N, C-alpha and C positions, 0 to 999 in steps of 0.2 A: 281533572276535569278535559277531556282533549277537545278543545274550541275548533282545531281544524277538523278533526272528524264530525262534529256536531254541524259545521257550515256547510258539509259538503249533503246535509239530510234536512236542514232547517233554513228558510228564507230568513229568519231574524238573525240568526248566528252568520249566515252570509252577507247579509246587510251591514252586521257589526264590523265583520272582519275587512268588508271592503272600506271602511269608514276609518276604521284603525290608522290606513295610511295616508288620510287627507289631512294636512295640516290646518289649523287656526279652528277644528271645529271643538266647541268647548260641550254642548249639549244635544242629545239626541231625544225625539219626543216621538214616540208611536201614539197616535189617537185612536187607530182603526189599521184595516187592512190597506187600505189605500189612502189613508192621512197620516204622512209621516213627516217630520220635521227635523233640520238641523239648525244650531245656532253658530253663526259664525261672523265674527267682526260685529258684534253685538245685532245681528239681524237672523231674523227667523227665515230659513228657506225651506220652501216645499220640495219635496222628492217625486221625480215619476217613477216609483216603484209601487209592485203591489206585493204584499204579504199576504200569505196564505193563513186564514184563520185560525185552522187546527195547529200551525206553525206558532202562532202568538202563545196558545194556550199551552201547547209542549215547552215551550221556551220557557214560560213562566214558572211551570211545574219543576223544569230543570234548575232553574234559579233559585226556586224554595228550597230545594235538596240539598242545593252548593249552598245555602245560607243557614241549613238544618233548620228549617222551621215548614210551614205550610202554607198555601195559600188556599182557605176554605171558609165556609159562612161564617164561622167562629174566629177566622183569622184574616180578613179579607185585605190588610195592608201588608205588605213588605216592604222594608227599609233595608238594603242591605246591600251587597257590593257584586261584583261581575269579577272573573277571576284575575281581568288585568288589573284589578283595583279600583275600577270606576265604581262610583256611586250609583246604587238604582233604586227607584220607587215604584212599585207597582200597586194599583189598586183594583181591587176585583170588579168585574163587569157587573155584580150586584149592585154598584154605584155608580156606574155609567151608563150612556145611552147606546155603547156598543160592546167593543171587545173589553178585555182588562187594559186600562190605561197604563202605560209604561213611559217612563221620565229616567233618563240616565243622563248623569254629569260624568263626563270623561275624566279620567285619572292624566293628569299631566305627568309625563317618565321625566322631563328634565326639571329637576330642581331650581327655581329661580330664586335670584338675589338681588340686592338693589344694585351691586355693581354690574351683573350680567343683564340687568333690563332698564336700561337707560330710559325714562321718560314714564315708566309703568306709574298707573294711579295719576298721571298729570304731572309728575314730579319734575318740574325743570329747573327748580335752585336747587343746586348739589348740597346747600346747606341744612338742607332738610333730611338728608341721608344722616350727615353727621350728626345731626339734632338726635334722631332715631335712635343710632348707635348709642348716645350716650343715655338716653333713656334706658335702652336694655342694661348698659353697664352699670349704672347707677341703682340697679335691681327696682326699678319703677313698677308699681301694679298697674297694670293696664287693662282696660276695657274697650274693645275694638267692636264699634256699634254701627248697625247699616240696616237695610232691607232685603228683601229674599234677591240673591243672586247680584248683590253690590259688589261681593269680594271680598268678604270679610275673612274669610278662611285663607286666600290668597295673600293676603295682606300680613295675617298672623303669620304665616310661613314665612314671610320676608324677615319680618322682626325675629323669628325663632333662629335664623340662619345666624344671628348677630350674637348668640348666646356663646360666651366662653366654652370650650370643648372640656374643660375639667370640671364642669359642674355636671351633678346629677338631675336629669327632668325626667318627671313621671307626667305623661299624658292620659287625658280621659277623654273619650270619643265616643258617641253613637256608632258612627261608620268611619273607619280611618281613612283622613282625607289630609292629615299634617304631614309637611314632607320637611325632612330638615336633617342636616349631617352632623349627628352627635352620637356620641360613642357610649357613655353611661346613661341610658335611657331604657324605661320600662313602659311599654305603651297599653295602655289598658283599654279595652272596649265594652262598653255598657251594653246589655242584653234586655234593653227595656221592652221593646217590643218584637225584636227580630227573632229570639228564640221564644217558642210556644211551650214555655214550663214556668212552673211557679218558682223554681230555684235560681232564676237568674237573676244576677246582681245589678241594680240599679246605677245610675251615674253617681247617685247621694253615698250608697254603700260602698262603689270603690273610693270616691273622695276622702270617706270616713278612715278607710282602711290605707289611704295615700300617706296620711299624717304618721303612720306608723312605718313607713318603708324610707325614712329619712332622706326627704327630697330637697334638693336647693330648690328648685323650683317645680310649681304644681301648673300643668298648661288643661285647660278645659276648653275642647273643642267648640261647645256654646253651653252656655247655663240658659236654661229653660224651664228650669222648676224648682223645687224643694232644696235642691242641692245648692241654692243660692246662698243659705245658711251657712254651710260648711265652707263655702269657698270664702265668704266674709271674714269667718273665724280664721282659717288658714293664714290668709293675707294680713290679719291683724295680730297672729300670734308666732312672728318669725319666717313666713314663707315669702320674704320678698322676692319682687322678679316674677311672680305670677301673672299669667294671662288668661283671658277669655273671650270669647267671641259673644254678642246679644243681640237679638232681633230688636232694632228701634230705630226711629226715624230722627232722631236728634240727640244729643248728648245729655239734655234734661230730662228728655223721655226715658233716656238708657237708664239714669238714677231711679227715677220713679218707678220703672219695670223691674229693676233691681230689688227697690224696696217692696214691692207686691210680691216678688218670685219669694223672698225673704219670709213675707207673713204666712206662704203656703206650707212653710214647715212645721206650723202649728203654733208659733210661740207669741203670745200676745204681749209684744212691747209696745211702749208708748212711743210715738212718731218720734220726738227729739232724740231721746237714744238710741233709736234706729237708725236716723239720719247720721248720728254723730259715729256710729259702727261704719257706715259707708263711706262718710268723709275721712274715715282714719285709713279705711281699706285700699280706696281708689285713689291712685293719684292723676292718672289723665285718662281721658276718654277721646280716642281716635275715632272720627265718624267717616265711614265710606259710603258713597253714593253714586250716582249716576249723572252725567252732565246732557244738556237737551239734545246732543248726538248719541246719548246713548252709551256712551263709553264710560268706565270706571273710575272714578277720581277721588281724591281726598277732598272731603267737604267742611273738616273742621279738625283741629287738636285743641282739647279744651282740659284746663288743668283744675282738679278741684282742691280749691286751695283753704276751706276749712269750714267752719259755721257760723251764722250770725242769727242769735235766738233758736229757730226751729227750722231755718233753711241751709242747705248747703249752698258754698259760696263758689264758684265758678269764675273762670275767665278763661277768654279765648286768645290762644298763643298763634295760632294760623286760621286762615279761613278761605275758601274759595268764593273768588270774587273775579269777573269779567274775563272768564275763561283761565284764570290761573289760580295757583296756590302759593298766597303770599304770609309773611310774619305779619302781624297786627300791630307789632312794636312793643307788646307788655312781655316783661321778663317774668320767668316763671318764678314762682315765691320758693319752689325749690331749688333755685338755681345752684347754691351750694354744693348741692350734693351732686349736680351734672360736671360742676368744676373739679370735684375731687376726681371725676373719672375720665378726667384731660379735654372737657370743652373750653375753649377759650374765654377768659373771663369777659373778655370785649366782645363775645360772637354776637349779642345783642347790639352792640353798637356799631356793626361793620354797615 
């Protein structure tokens, strides 16, 4: 797809080409011909631009073709990507009050690391970076929780950068957003809704097959359905160091949601054994959110420490308080695993 040629003929492509050179833009939103916004520095800015209505429709058809799908009455939503890797969502005008609604999450061309991004997610105490590296090297199973746009995928990208390059990693995503520098990698992309075909493989089907592909770690872009069952099984059967994101507002809610998603797989399991599986599978829940200024910040780091009767026990290792992210003073129950990978035994006494 020659985007330069398309930009010379279509006002939407022309706008995207212009915005591609602007730093700091994370989202582009087209609500209608003269209702266009960008998000920059956590603020929505309305652009004084006028798009041709016919260009919006032509653009959407070209995006559908690029993603090997259609935008029709029977397939009114596209969740795909642009040629530059940016994520795009389109919903048909059958369900809007104007034109097709377009939402674009821009692809970040520069891979971020903890070292190259000082202060990212409000991390001021560099000991946290040391701690997160220890979690990855100790092959902890990690769930990254947060609301829409909180930065779950961005934070997981930071964690993925810490995986040793000798390990084999398999990722599963609906739309490719993960960015990391590893060589022994297979990147799988589910086609739950993007491809208009009955033969498309779902996240769960790909996850089942992943277990036969000799992975050291399994990374699921976001768990949102019955694949939760297979992810927990993988975490409980030797695939330590796996990670996923999950849409939730707190660590406790994340575990409850994981429980509910597990049940979607159709297994009628009593509450206690189910929660026992979750408690054995998940080591840490990292909660991402936004502060009162709208900035993405770490909200909490919670360790899953076991079961008491039918309750999953948790303890908060770090918490966001008074505009800073601090250690709570509690020592992880799995501290011995972190010491084995080089964390100072006196780390929490400093």
